[in-house]
TORMARTI-145319 format. One line per 4 residues: number of its first residue (from 1); their letters; for each residue y, x, z negated of N, C-alpha, C. Coordinates in steps of 0.001 Angstrom, whole numbers, always signed. Atoms other than C-alpha are relative to their C-alpha. Example, Ala and Ser with C-alpha at 12.3 -4.5 7.8 and 13.67 -1.06 7.14 Angstrom:
1	as	-1190/+890/+0/-4500/+12300/-7800/+1200/+900/+0 | -1190/-820/+60/-1060/+13670/-7140/+1090/-770/-730
//
This chain:
1	mikk	-1194/+843/+0/+0/+0/+0/+1242/+877/+0 | -1297/-669/+21/+3493/+1134/+768/+1086/-1053/-180 | -1161/+870/+164/+6899/-344/-14/+1096/+558/+892 | -1001/-449/-953/+9571/-195/+2666/+1168/-980/+36
5	tfki	-1204/+817/-103/+13134/-1458/+3039/+430/-97/+1455 | -549/+252/-1329/+14455/-3020/+6224/+1380/-614/-168 | -1326/+612/-25/+18143/-3725/+6790/-67/-1217/+912 | -58/+1243/-781/+18760/-7275/+8050/+1489/-349/+126
9	pdmt	-1459/+143/-61/+22414/-7177/+9197/+500/-1405/+315 | -454/+1337/-375/+22517/-10775/+10472/-478/-1098/-959 | +368/+977/+1033/+21252/-12464/+7276/+1290/-469/-673 | -1283/+517/+486/+24000/-14779/+6018/-60/-877/-1249
13	csnc	+71/+919/+1138/+22651/-16961/+3195/-1358/+80/-685 | +1270/-14/+729/+19895/-17581/+671/-1112/-677/+794 | +1020/+618/-846/+18101/-19837/+3165/-584/+1016/+976 | +477/-1079/-872/+17881/-16845/+5507/-1009/+857/-750
17	amkl	+889/-827/+815/+16307/-14824/+2712/-1335/-707/-221 | +1236/+759/+214/+13777/-17585/+2006/-835/-53/+1280 | +708/+20/-1273/+12901/-17791/+5691/-732/+1325/+232 | +630/-1311/-162/+12199/-14054/+5754/-1135/+195/-1003
21	esle	+1054/-122/+1006/+10178/-14213/+2539/-1241/-807/+385 | +1151/+798/-445/+7957/-16836/+4201/-934/+799/+911 | +862/-868/-805/+6615/-14029/+6408/-1196/+491/-809 | +1079/-411/+897/+4468/-13143/+3388/-1276/-811/+269
25	dild	+1142/+875/-248/+2218/-16102/+4265/-570/+165/+1407 | +374/-93/-1410/+2031/-15225/+7969/-605/+1354/+356 | +416/-1352/-372/+1573/-11454/+8141/-1176/+476/-835 | +1182/-513/+678/-1822/-9987/+7302/+308/+1357/-629
29	gvke	-192/-1276/+683/-1690/-7190/+4735/+1225/+64/-883 | -1213/+4/+821/+1547/-8198/+2996/-343/-399/-1427 | +172/+339/+1421/+1496/-8128/-793/+1202/-787/-494 | -1208/+652/+510/+5124/-9103/-1444/+1188/+302/+909
33	inas	-1268/-173/-719/+8461/-9622/+325/+1121/-517/-883 | -1218/+412/+692/+11842/-9750/-1414/+1169/+242/+936 | -1156/-105/-887/+14868/-10474/+734/+1264/-339/-787 | -1280/+239/+669/+18493/-10334/-437/+1113/-73/+1037
37	yhrl	-1106/+87/-956/+21348/-11661/+1638/+1253/+700/-534 | -1130/-746/+569/+23817/-10008/-764/-44/+1466/+429 | +164/-1408/-400/+22401/-6582/+129/-357/+146/+1479 | +397/+12/-1415/+21425/-7582/+3690/-1236/+852/+241
41	emvi	+1215/-775/-158/+17954/-6172/+3241/-1230/-794/-439 | +1289/+568/+351/+14302/-7046/+2911/-893/+1155/-443 | +943/-1001/+501/+11866/-5027/+784/-1387/-620/+115 | +1341/+524/-233/+8255/-5458/+1798/-1038/+1007/-478
45	eydn	+1123/-819/+443/+5129/-4130/+119/-1214/-460/+791 | +1076/+380/-904/+2202/-4030/+2517/-1006/+1130/+197 | +1075/-927/-319/-1028/-2364/+3584/+265/+539/+1406 | -373/-555/-1303/+3/+3/+6368/-1210/+300/+889
49	sklt	+1165/-94/-880/-3583/+128/+7660/-225/-1322/+741 | +125/+1314/-624/-3249/-3576/+8581/+1258/-429/+740 | -1292/+461/-501/+428/-3834/+9527/+898/+1183/+307 | -907/-1087/-385/+2925/-1619/+11354/+1448/-458/-121
53	deqi	-1426/+320/+12/+6711/-1423/+11210/+367/-850/+1213 | -300/+738/-1226/+6798/-2693/+14793/-409/-1468/-118 | +438/+1387/+196/+4810/-5805/+13830/+939/-740/-947 | -947/+612/+940/+7167/-6471/+10918/+1301/-318/+724
57	isav	-1256/+191/-735/+10248/-6022/+13119/-136/-1155/+989 | +243/+1084/-953/+8730/-8349/+15732/-51/-1360/-701 | +85/+1262/+753/+7936/-11038/+13129/+1382/-437/-490 | -1365/+313/+433/+11488/-10835/+11765/+807/-527/+1186
61	kekg	-709/+440/-1212/+12825/-11192/+15326/-388/-1425/+371 | +456/+1367/-284/+10694/-14328/+15812/+670/-1009/-922 | -718/+879/+932/+12486/-15784/+12760/+1495/-80/+335 | -1392/+60/-439/+15829/-15092/+14493/+904/+1085/-576
65	ytai	-791/-1059/+643/+16937/-11894/+12731/-344/+1365/+564 | +192/-1383/-391/+17240/-8188/+13384/-425/+798/-1222 | +465/-863/+1088/+15285/-5735/+11222/+104/+1449/+427 | -146/-1425/-268/+16087/-2044/+11030/-676/+750/-1152
69	at	+701/-772/+1029/+13669/+245/+9171/+916/+1072/-537 | -852/-1038/+602/+15413/+2546/+6699/-847/+1109/-570
//
């Protein structure tokens, strides 16, 4: 398991954060997602043998946001 932060520059409200946190139920290998619109970031803890940064970025894009790995 690793923990990684992604900047989400176009997140504007708590509903946006909740929408991103719902990826926890969709993506295989995710243990936990915490999104903060105040900090414009999402912290995700996941199994990197099951999930790549590219898959996370793509899933965030499908929700309508931009993710930048930090």
